[in-house]
C-alpha positions in Angstrom: 88.0 144.1 40.0 84.3 143.3 40.3 82.4 144.4 37.3 78.6 145.0 37.0 76.4 146.5 34.3 76.8 150.1 35.3 79.4 150.1 38.1 82.6 148.3 39.0 84.3 147.8 42.3 88.1 148.3 42.4 90.8 148.7 45.0 91.0 152.0 46.8 94.1 154.0 45.7 95.9 156.7 47.5 94.7 159.1 44.8 91.1 158.5 46.0 91.8 159.8 49.5 91.1 163.5 48.9 87.6 162.7 47.7 87.0 160.2 50.4 88.2 162.7 53.1 85.9 165.3 51.6 82.9 162.9 51.7 83.7 161.7 55.2 83.5 165.3 56.4 80.3 166.1 54.6 77.5 166.8 57.3 74.9 165.1 55.1 76.9 161.9 54.8 77.9 161.9 58.4 74.2 162.0 59.4 73.7 158.6 57.7 76.8 156.6 58.6 78.1 155.3 61.9 81.3 157.4 61.8 80.8 160.5 63.8 84.0 162.4 63.8 85.6 164.5 61.1 88.7 162.9 59.5 91.9 164.5 58.5 94.0 163.4 55.5 96.4 161.7 57.9 93.4 159.7 59.4 92.5 158.6 55.9 96.1 157.6 55.1 96.3 155.5 58.3 92.9 153.9 57.4 94.2 152.9 53.9 97.4 151.5 55.4 95.4 149.5 57.9 93.6 147.8 55.1 96.7 146.4 53.5 96.8 142.7 54.2 93.6 142.7 56.4 91.9 139.4 56.7 88.7 141.0 58.1 88.1 144.2 56.1 87.8 144.5 52.3 87.1 148.0 51.0 86.4 149.0 47.3 86.1 152.2 45.3 82.9 152.4 43.4 83.1 153.6 39.8 80.2 154.3 37.5 80.9 152.8 34.1 77.6 153.6 32.3 77.9 155.3 29.0 79.9 154.4 25.9 83.2 156.1 25.7 82.7 157.7 29.1 85.6 157.4 31.6 84.8 155.6 34.8 83.7 158.1 37.6 84.7 157.5 41.2 81.6 158.1 43.2 81.9 156.3 46.5 83.2 153.4 48.6 81.8 150.1 49.8 83.2 147.5 52.0 83.0 144.2 53.9 83.9 144.6 57.6 84.5 142.5 60.6 84.6 139.1 58.8 84.0 136.3 61.2 85.5 133.3 59.4 84.3 130.7 61.9 80.6 131.8 61.7 80.8 133.0 58.1 79.3 136.4 58.7 80.3 139.9 57.9 79.0 143.5 57.9 78.8 145.7 54.8 78.6 149.4 54.3 78.4 151.9 51.5 78.8 155.6 50.9 77.9 157.3 47.6 79.9 160.5 48.2 79.0 162.3 45.0 75.5 163.6 45.6 74.8 163.9 41.9 75.1 160.1 41.6 72.6 159.3 44.4 69.2 158.0 43.5 70.3 156.4 40.2 70.5 152.8 41.4 74.3 152.8 41.3 74.7 152.2 45.0 72.1 149.4 44.9 74.1 147.7 42.1 77.4 148.2 43.9 76.0 146.7 47.1 74.6 143.8 45.2 78.1 143.1 43.7 79.6 143.4 47.1 77.1 141.1 48.9 77.4 138.5 46.1 81.2 138.6 46.4 80.9 138.1 50.1 78.7 135.1 49.7 80.1 133.5 46.6 83.8 134.3 46.9 84.4 134.6 50.6 81.8 132.0 51.6 79.8 134.2 53.9 76.6 132.8 55.1 75.2 136.0 56.6 75.8 139.5 55.3 74.4 142.2 57.5 74.3 145.9 57.8 73.1 148.7 60.1 71.0 151.7 59.0 69.3 154.5 60.7 65.4 154.3 60.5 65.2 157.8 59.0 67.4 156.8 56.0 64.5 155.5 54.0 66.2 155.6 50.5 68.9 153.3 51.8 66.4 151.0 53.5 64.4 150.7 50.2 67.6 149.9 48.4 68.5 147.1 50.9 65.1 145.6 50.8 65.2 145.6 47.0 68.4 143.4 47.3 66.6 141.0 49.6 67.9 142.2 53.0 65.4 141.5 55.8 64.8 143.5 58.9 66.3 141.4 61.7 65.9 143.8 64.6 66.3 147.1 66.2 69.1 148.2 68.5 67.1 150.7 70.5 68.9 153.8 71.5 72.2 152.4 70.2 73.8 155.6 69.1 74.0 159.1 70.3 73.7 161.5 67.4 72.5 165.1 67.0 71.9 165.5 70.8 69.8 162.4 71.3 70.0 158.6 71.4 68.8 157.0 68.1 67.8 153.5 67.1 69.8 151.5 64.6 68.1 148.9 62.4 69.9 145.6 61.7 69.3 144.0 58.3 70.7 140.8 56.9 70.7 138.6 53.8 71.4 134.8 53.7 72.3 132.6 50.7 69.4 132.3 48.3 67.8 135.6 49.4 70.1 138.1 47.6 68.2 139.6 44.6 69.9 141.0 41.5 68.4 144.5 40.9 68.9 144.1 37.2 66.9 140.9 37.0 64.2 142.6 39.2 64.0 145.4 36.6 63.7 143.0 33.7 60.8 141.1 35.5 58.7 144.3 35.6 
């Protein structure tokens, strides 16, 4: 388990799959992530089974832990994907499925914990992600963490009847910023 101030990352459990399946079929979430097809519970079960023992994909459940005496709330998932051990790079992604939890900085903290884990525990030199240009809240969150705009994959994905650009962002060692220390500096 990876523990932060207001969130913790833990292993995804079979009991999490109904919520994950509901989120992965939510049109508002599907607009913002690379997955484009609706997923059945059988799809989700195969996905979870495929993660067991994977050396290139590490997926975590995100739980909010803020509040004394409050039980942790499962609010999304985050993961490290496509680990390239030779070149020490990986991709990351995040979904805050519970819309009531968005915009509270919990996703930013979760992604910080994940990127720090990738760099410090897995030894990754480059942690990157892809984001659609219209997803400005996510871009602001990534920038707050120190991710830089590395390029644009023009017309890289076909969504909503047209080709759309995909922004590539990355963070190297020494560039990752703790959102909690950034708040304290203000």
